[in-house]
Every structure is written in C-alpha cells, then in structure tokens.
C-alpha positions in Angstrom: 126.2 88.2 113.3 128.0 89.4 110.2 126.6 92.8 109.1 127.9 94.7 106.1 127.7 98.4 105.3 127.2 98.7 101.6 126.8 102.4 101.1 127.6 105.4 103.3 127.8 109.2 103.0 127.0 112.2 105.2 123.2 111.8 104.6 122.5 108.1 104.1 123.8 104.7 105.2 122.7 101.3 103.7 123.2 97.9 105.2 122.9 94.3 103.8 120.5 93.1 106.5 120.9 89.5 107.6 117.8 87.4 107.6 116.1 87.1 111.1 117.3 90.5 112.3 114.7 93.1 113.1 115.0 96.6 111.5 113.2 98.2 114.4 112.3 97.1 117.9 109.2 95.1 118.6 107.6 93.3 121.6 110.4 90.6 121.6 112.9 93.2 122.8 115.5 91.6 120.4 118.5 93.6 119.2 117.8 95.6 116.0 119.6 96.6 112.9 118.9 100.3 113.8 120.7 99.8 117.2 123.7 98.3 115.4 123.9 101.1 112.9 123.8 103.8 115.6 126.7 102.1 117.5 128.6 101.8 114.2 128.2 105.5 113.4 129.0 106.5 117.0 132.3 104.5 117.0 133.4 105.2 113.4 132.9 109.0 113.6 133.5 109.4 117.4 130.1 111.0 117.9 129.4 112.4 121.3 125.9 111.9 122.7 122.9 110.3 120.9 123.2 109.5 117.2 120.4 110.5 114.8 119.2 107.7 112.6 116.0 107.9 110.6 114.1 104.7 109.6 113.0 105.1 106.0 111.6 101.7 105.2 111.7 98.1 106.6 112.2 94.5 105.6 110.3 91.7 107.2 112.4 89.9 109.8 113.0 86.7 107.8 114.0 88.7 104.7 117.6 89.7 103.9 119.1 92.5 101.8 119.2 96.3 101.3 118.0 98.5 104.1 118.7 102.2 103.9 118.6 104.7 106.9 118.9 108.5 107.0 121.7 110.1 108.9 120.1 113.6 108.9 116.5 114.8 109.3 116.7 116.5 105.8 117.6 113.2 104.2 114.8 111.4 106.1 112.1 113.8 105.0 113.3 113.8 101.3 113.7 110.0 101.2 110.2 109.5 102.7 108.9 111.7 99.8 110.7 109.6 97.3 109.1 106.4 98.7 105.7 108.0 98.8 106.1 109.2 95.2 107.3 105.7 94.2 110.5 107.3 92.8 112.7 104.5 94.2 113.2 101.3 92.1 113.1 98.3 94.4 114.3 94.9 93.1 114.0 91.6 95.0 115.1 88.0 94.3 112.8 85.2 95.4 113.3 81.4 95.2 110.3 79.2 94.8 109.6 75.6 94.0 106.3 76.2 92.2 106.2 78.2 89.1 104.3 81.4 88.1 102.2 81.3 85.0 104.6 82.9 82.6 108.4 83.4 82.3 107.7 87.1 83.0 104.6 89.1 83.7 102.8 91.3 86.2 100.6 90.6 89.2 97.9 92.8 90.6 96.0 92.0 93.8 94.3 93.8 96.7 95.9 93.2 100.0 94.4 93.4 103.5 96.6 93.0 106.5 95.4 91.2 109.7 97.4 93.0 112.4 96.4 90.4 115.0 98.1 87.6 113.0 100.7 89.8 111.3 99.7 88.3 108.0 98.4 89.8 104.7 95.7 88.3 102.6 95.6 88.8 98.8 92.3 89.1 96.9 91.8 89.1 93.2 89.3 92.0 93.4 87.7 94.3 95.9 84.6 93.1 97.7 82.6 93.8 100.8 84.9 91.6 103.0 88.0 93.3 101.6 86.7 96.9 101.2 89.7 98.4 102.9 92.2 96.3 100.9 94.9 98.2 99.0 96.0 97.7 95.5 99.4 95.9 95.1 101.3 95.6 91.9 104.6 93.9 90.9 106.5 92.7 87.8 108.3 89.4 87.8 110.8 87.6 85.6 112.3 84.1 85.8 116.0 84.5 85.8 117.3 81.1 86.9 116.2 77.5 87.4 118.1 74.7 89.2 116.4 71.3 89.5 113.0 72.1 91.1 113.9 75.6 92.3 113.1 78.8 90.4 114.8 82.2 90.9 112.5 85.2 90.2 113.5 88.8 89.9 110.7 91.0 91.2 110.3 94.7 90.7 107.8 96.3 93.2 105.5 99.0 91.9 103.9 99.4 95.3 105.2 98.8 98.8 102.6 97.0 100.8 103.3 94.9 104.0 104.3 91.4 103.1 103.4 92.2 99.5 105.7 89.8 97.6 105.0 87.0 100.1 101.3 87.4 99.9 101.0 87.8 96.1 103.2 84.8 95.3 101.3 82.7 97.8 98.0 83.7 96.2 99.4 82.4 92.9 100.2 79.1 94.5 103.9 79.9 94.4 105.0 80.5 98.0 108.6 81.6 98.7 110.9 78.8 99.9 110.9 78.5 103.7 107.9 80.9 104.1 105.6 78.7 106.3 103.3 81.7 107.1 102.4 81.9 103.4 102.1 78.3 102.5 105.6 76.8 102.0 105.7 73.1 102.7 108.8 73.3 104.8 110.6 76.0 106.8 114.3 76.9 106.6 116.3 75.7 109.6 117.5 79.2 110.5 114.0 80.8 110.3 114.9 82.7 107.1 112.9 82.7 103.9 114.4 82.9 100.4 113.5 86.4 99.7 116.3 89.0 99.3 116.1 92.8 98.7 118.7 92.9 95.9 118.9 96.5 95.0 117.6 100.1 95.4 118.1 102.8 92.9 117.1 106.5 93.2 118.2 110.1 92.9 120.1 111.1 96.0 117.9 113.4 98.0 120.7 116.0 98.7 123.4 115.4 96.1 120.8 114.9 93.3 122.9 112.2 91.6 121.8 108.7 90.6 122.5 106.1 93.3 122.4 102.3 92.9 122.8 100.1 96.0 123.1 96.4 95.6 123.3 93.7 98.3 125.0 90.3 97.9 122.8 87.3 98.5 123.3 85.4 101.8 126.2 83.0 102.2 123.9 80.0 102.0 124.0 76.9 99.8 120.9 77.4 97.7 121.6 81.1 97.1 125.2 80.3 96.1 123.9 77.7 93.6 122.1 80.6 91.8 
C-alpha cells in the first residue's frame, strides 16, 4: 500500500491515509497506520527501543486523507487541547450524486451513535429518543460538478463520529460508495468518496501557522475533479 508522509518535524507527523486502512487497531487485528508510522520513524531516525506516537484524531476506515500524529507527549497534550477548543480548521471533500439544497450553506443536526452497529443517526432536533444526541454543525459549498456527480467542500465546525456521512445522508445526499449511509452502490475497493483534504492550525510548540494538505486518491472519479 502506497503511504505518503506529507508533513514532519520533531513534534508532529502527518500522513495521507489510504482509504480502507485503520488509524488504530480494532478487533480485526489488521495492520494500522499507527504501526506503519512507528516503523517509519524507527527506521528513518534509527531509534532504539519503542517509538512514542500519540494518536490525536482518527478517520473512518473507508475515508482517505490527512491524519496527524504527535511525536512527543507535549505535542500530544497541546494538540488535544486545540481539537477540544475547535482551534483546528478541518476541510473535507465529498462526492455525491444527489444534491444538497443550496450551492452553499450550513447543516445542523443532533447525532446519536449506535456503538453496536457502529453507525450514527442524525436528528433534526432533540427529543426523548435522542436525549443524549450531540449537536453537529458543518458548512458546505459546491465546488465542482461532472455529469451526475457533485463535489462538495465541507468545513467541520464540530468533530462527531461519522458526522459528515450521517448529516449528508440525513439530507438525502449520501456520499458515493457509502452503503452504510444510504448510497445505492458500494465502491469496489470498499472506500467511500470522502477525503480529509486539509488541516490548518497554530503549531503547538513552534507557535507558527501550519497548513497540511493531502492529495486526493489516485482514482478515476477523483482525478476527473
């Protein structure tokens, strides 16, 4: 599997995650991106013993794009604070066949995750059956259209599990290939057409602006856009 390091310094390392690769281990026991990064650091810097690697955030398995890890405990603590404070700008690209109501706009829902099914349900408002749901917000903009496919740029305001997938599905606009959230057909490789395009933030140690961008997968429809 072709894995690309897209940013690296003494404190952080960012990877363009291939779709279908786990960020962290689960019950499948499949190889993870974290394992790959540890091996990369160990070899590149000739590190003896165990390599420290802090998981700051995750992408769903079928999603591609930017994933950033901490190389020091200080960076991990400070990056976790930035995520909690919503001080990190997260931009995604999503390809759909249906269209959202406007060329650009905002979506607000309340999300409740069913851990037994690993699936999130979106509600328009809080109710008794969704009393524990959490508010989810995003902005979207149509940035491309080819035949019956639409390319949306999405800026997350919150970071809920499966947020983009669930919110777009709720709008009758599932992501291409995302069978779990209502797509008519899956992609042959098990991916979905959702890509974490960029992260921007103030470096937790250097205190300088950082912008990290990941190229879209080398796949026919992505290349069309």
